[in-house]
C-alpha positions in Angstrom: -15.8 -24.2 6.6 -13.2 -22.3 8.6 -11.7 -19.6 6.3 -9.4 -16.8 7.5 -10.1 -13.6 5.6 -7.8 -10.6 6.2 -7.7 -7.1 4.9 -4.1 -5.8 4.6 -3.8 -2.0 4.8 -0.2 -1.0 4.4 -1.2 2.2 2.7 1.4 2.1 -0.1 0.8 4.6 -2.9 2.4 5.8 -6.1 6.1 6.7 -5.5 5.5 10.5 -5.5 6.3 12.6 -2.4 3.7 15.1 -3.5 0.9 12.5 -3.7 -2.3 13.1 -1.7 -3.3 10.4 0.8 -6.3 11.6 2.8 -8.9 10.0 0.5 -7.1 6.7 0.6 -6.9 6.7 4.4 -10.6 7.4 4.6 -11.2 4.6 2.1 -9.1 2.3 4.2 -11.3 2.9 7.3 -14.5 2.5 5.2 -13.1 -0.8 3.8 -12.2 -2.1 7.3 -15.8 -1.3 8.5 -17.2 -3.1 5.5 -14.9 -6.1 6.1 -16.0 -6.2 9.7 -19.7 -6.3 8.8 -19.0 -9.1 6.3 -17.3 -11.4 8.9 -13.6 -10.9 8.1 -11.2 -12.4 10.5 -8.6 -9.6 10.7 -7.4 -6.3 9.4 -3.6 -6.0 9.4 -1.0 -3.4 8.7 2.8 -3.1 9.0 5.4 -0.5 9.7 8.0 1.1 7.4 9.6 4.6 7.4 11.0 7.0 4.8 9.3 5.1 2.0 8.9 6.6 -1.4 5.4 4.9 -1.6 4.5 6.4 1.8 4.3 2.8 3.3 2.5 3.2 6.6 4.9 4.7 9.3 2.3 4.9 12.1 0.5 1.6 12.4 -0.6 2.2 16.0 -2.5 5.4 15.0 -4.2 3.5 12.2 -5.0 0.6 14.5 -6.7 3.0 16.9 -8.8 4.4 14.1 -9.7 0.9 13.0 -10.7 0.0 16.6 -13.2 2.9 16.5 -14.7 1.8 13.2 -15.0 -2.0 13.8 -16.6 -4.2 16.4 -15.5 -7.8 15.8 -12.5 -8.1 13.5 -9.1 -8.6 15.0 -6.6 -5.8 14.4 -2.9 -6.6 14.0 0.4 -5.0 13.1 2.7 -7.4 11.3 5.2 -6.2 12.2 5.9 -3.3 14.6 9.6 -2.3 14.7 9.8 -2.2 18.5 13.5 -1.2 18.8 12.6 2.2 17.3 10.3 3.0 20.2 10.8 4.3 23.8 9.6 1.2 25.6 7.6 3.0 28.3 5.7 5.1 25.8 5.1 2.0 23.6 3.7 0.2 26.7 1.3 3.1 27.3 0.2 3.4 23.7 -0.4 -0.4 23.4 -2.3 -0.5 26.7 -4.6 2.3 25.6 -5.1 0.7 22.2 -5.8 -2.7 23.8 -8.5 -1.0 25.9 -10.0 0.8 22.9 -10.1 -2.5 20.9 -11.2 -4.5 24.0 -8.6 -7.2 23.4 -8.9 -7.4 19.6 -5.4 -5.9 19.0 -2.1 -7.8 18.6 1.2 -7.2 17.1 4.3 -9.0 15.8 7.5 -7.5 17.4 10.1 -7.1 14.6 13.5 -5.6 14.4 13.3 -4.3 10.8 16.0 -4.5 8.2 16.9 -0.9 7.2 19.6 1.1 9.0 18.0 4.3 7.6 15.0 3.8 9.8 17.2 3.4 12.9 19.1 6.5 12.0 15.9 8.5 11.5 14.7 7.4 15.0 18.0 8.2 16.6 18.7 4.5 17.3 21.9 2.5 16.8 21.5 -0.1 14.1 24.4 -2.2 15.5 22.5 -2.5 18.9 19.2 -3.6 17.4 19.2 -7.0 19.2 19.9 -5.4 22.6 17.3 -2.7 21.9 14.7 -5.4 21.0 15.4 -7.4 24.2 15.2 -4.3 26.4 11.9 -3.2 24.9 10.3 -6.6 25.2 11.4 -6.9 28.8 10.1 -3.5 29.7 6.8 -4.1 27.9 6.0 -7.3 29.8 6.9 -5.7 33.2 5.0 -2.5 32.4 1.8 -4.4 31.6 2.0 -6.2 35.0 0.1 -5.2 38.1 3.1 -4.3 40.2 5.6 -1.4 40.0 9.0 -2.2 38.6 12.5 -0.7 38.6 13.3 1.2 35.4 16.5 3.1 34.9 17.0 3.5 38.6 13.5 4.4 39.6 10.4 2.5 40.7 7.5 3.2 38.3 4.0 1.9 37.6 2.7 2.3 34.1 -1.0 3.0 33.7 -3.5 2.3 32.4 -3.2 -1.5 32.5 -4.2 -3.3 29.3 -7.7 -4.9 28.9 -6.1 -8.2 28.0 -4.5 -10.2 30.8 -1.8 -10.9 31.6 -0.9 -8.7 28.6 -1.8 -7.9 25.0 -1.0 -10.6 22.4 2.5 -10.2 21.2 4.3 -12.4 18.8 8.1 -12.3 18.1 8.7 -12.2 14.4 11.8 -13.2 12.5 13.4 -15.7 10.2 16.5 -16.6 12.2 17.4 -18.9 15.0 18.2 -15.9 17.1 14.6 -14.6 16.7 13.2 -18.1 17.6 15.4 -18.3 20.7 14.3 -14.7 21.7 10.6 -15.6 21.4 11.1 -18.7 23.6 13.2 -16.9 26.1 10.4 -14.3 26.7 7.7 -17.0 26.6 6.0 -15.4 23.6 4.6 -17.0 20.5 6.9 -17.1 17.4 5.7 -15.8 14.1 7.9 -16.4 11.1 6.6 -15.0 7.8 6.4 -18.5 6.2 7.0 -22.1 7.0 10.5 -22.5 8.3 10.8 -26.0 10.0 14.4 -25.7 11.1 13.9 -22.3 12.7 10.7 -23.5 14.3 12.5 -26.5 15.7 14.9 -24.1 17.4 12.0 -22.3 19.0 10.5 -25.5 20.4 13.8 -26.8 21.7 14.5 -23.5 23.5 11.0 -23.5 25.0 11.7 -26.9 26.4 15.0 -25.8 27.8 13.4 -22.7 29.4 10.5 -24.7 30.8 8.0 -22.5 29.0 5.1 -23.1 26.6 4.3 -21.4 23.4 3.3 -21.9 19.8 4.2 -20.9 16.2 1.9 -19.0 13.9 2.7 -18.5 10.3 0.6 -17.5 7.3 -0.6 -20.4 5.2 0.6 -18.9 1.9 3.5 -16.8 3.2 3.0 -13.1 2.3 0.8 -13.8 -0.8 -1.8 -11.1 -1.5 -4.9 -11.8 -3.5 -7.0 -9.5 -5.7 -10.1 -10.5 -7.6 -11.2 -9.6 -11.1 -13.4 -11.3 -13.7 -10.6 -11.1 -16.2 -7.1 -11.5 -14.6 -5.2 -10.7 -17.8 -7.1 -7.4 -18.2 -6.6 -6.7 -14.5 -2.8 -7.3 -14.7 -2.7 -4.8 -17.6 -4.5 -2.2 -15.5 -3.2 -3.0 -12.0 0.3 -4.2 -12.7 2.0 -0.8 -12.4 0.5 -0.3 -9.0 1.6 -3.8 -7.8 5.0 -3.0 -9.1 5.2 0.3 -7.2 5.2 -1.6 -3.9 7.3 -4.6 -5.1 10.0 -2.4 -6.6 10.5 -0.4 -3.4 10.5 -3.5 -1.2 13.1 -5.1 -3.5 15.3 -2.0 -3.3 15.5 -2.4 0.5 17.3 -5.8 0.2 20.5 -5.9 2.4 23.1 -8.6 2.3 23.0 -10.8 5.4 19.6 -9.6 6.6 16.9 -12.1 5.7 13.4 -10.9 4.7 10.3 -12.5 3.5 9.4 -12.5 -0.3 12.7 -11.4 -1.7 11.3 -10.0 -4.9 13.5 -9.6 -8.0 11.0 -8.7 -10.7 12.3 -6.7 -13.7 8.9 -6.5 -15.3 5.2 -6.9 -14.6 5.2 -10.4 -16.3 8.1 -11.4 -13.9 6.1 -10.1 -11.0 3.0 -12.0 -12.0 5.0 -15.3 -12.3 6.4 -14.8 -8.8 2.9 -15.0 -7.5 3.5 -12.8 -4.4 0.4 -10.9 -5.6 -2.2 -13.0 -7.4 -5.2 -11.8 -9.4 -7.8 -14.5 -9.6 -11.4 -14.8 -10.8 -13.9 -15.5 -8.1 -14.4 -19.0 -9.5 -10.7 -19.8 -9.3 -10.6 -18.7 -5.7 -13.7 -20.7 -4.8 -12.1 -23.8 -6.4 -8.9 -23.3 -4.3 -10.9 -22.9 -1.1 -12.9 -26.0 -1.8 -9.6 -27.8 -2.4 -8.3 -26.9 1.1 -7.1 -23.3 1.0 -7.8 -21.7 4.4 -6.5 -18.1 4.1 -7.2 -15.1 1.8 -5.4 -11.8 2.4 -6.5 -8.9 0.2 -4.7 -5.5 -0.1 -7.2 -3.4 -2.0 -5.1 -0.3 -2.0 -1.8 -1.8 -3.0 0.8 0.6 -4.5 -1.7 3.3 -5.4 -4.4 1.1 -6.9 -7.4 3.4 -7.6 -9.9 3.3 -4.7 -12.8 2.2 -7.0 -10.8 -0.8 -8.3 -9.9 -1.7 -4.7 -13.6 -1.6 -3.8 -14.5 -3.8 -6.8 -12.0 -6.5 -5.8 -13.2 -6.4 -2.2 -16.9 -6.7 -3.2 -16.1 -9.6 -5.4 -14.7 -11.4 -2.4 -17.7 -10.7 -0.2 -20.4 -11.1 -2.8 -19.1 -13.6 -5.3 -16.9 -15.9 -3.2 -17.7 -15.9 0.5 -21.4 -16.9 0.2 -20.3 -20.0 -1.6 -17.6 -21.2 0.8 -18.8 -20.2 4.3 -21.9 -21.2 6.3 -22.1 -17.9 8.2 -24.7 -15.4 6.8 -22.8 -12.4 5.5 -23.6 -8.8 6.0 -24.7 -9.3 9.6 -22.6 -8.0 12.5 -21.9 -10.3 15.4 -23.6 -9.6 18.7 
């Protein structure tokens, strides 16, 4: 049975600027290594800045650390806010990372949805579309084998990536403009959920441009799964941590800027009903997989969840679920 299993490490914590994070980052690396040994498909992160929960601001650094601790799992950033970066420096960083990971790294290029992040990076929020286009254009040229003109000078960015013709880059978004951008650059499109009308725009623009591409979207949107033998007890213990992340994300809502999982939960029971984070028993998850579910994404450190509880959830997945729904022996590295 083909089952995608992903570890999401966005490193959210309690909303306390004095909170300590070193032990959680070490746990994240240990969990990624463990997931790799147990046949997980991917380890993912994402980028946010100035977050009260210390949401991961430096996903490329974490990705490099993950590349050093794993051997088989894919490493992805979903999404990287590319307009915030100097495009040449980003091209160099991703090329080095792609060599470290030997082609296992990919990212979704996103624009973000918070003017504060642009201000902090010295970027003009009103020019975000133009900044996105410029960055993508420079990246694709910089990863090529030939020198190219950049700001009036001929340059040749080195080292070149391991992956040819370039590292795997998706263009993310929820709008027709994002779909057309992906097609124009000949890059795959990655909406955060099924969006048939926007995906149709992408395919029409691909045909008009004479290019090929594809759409990748998560099976269950951005749903995150945790496991516990007693979900009611787990919600009473874990709910406040899940709410830490959900409340901050909800506070970032901005009129006219679409985002996935617009959460409006006033209480932990509300949050549970929305099902953006689900807490299941192993038996419930096994039943869902046997009925056709194909993706499981686990965030074992969500919102400051204690490390020991995160490990317990992760081990229930590897020990109590995966042996019953996959044919591949677990606990054995590939190669």
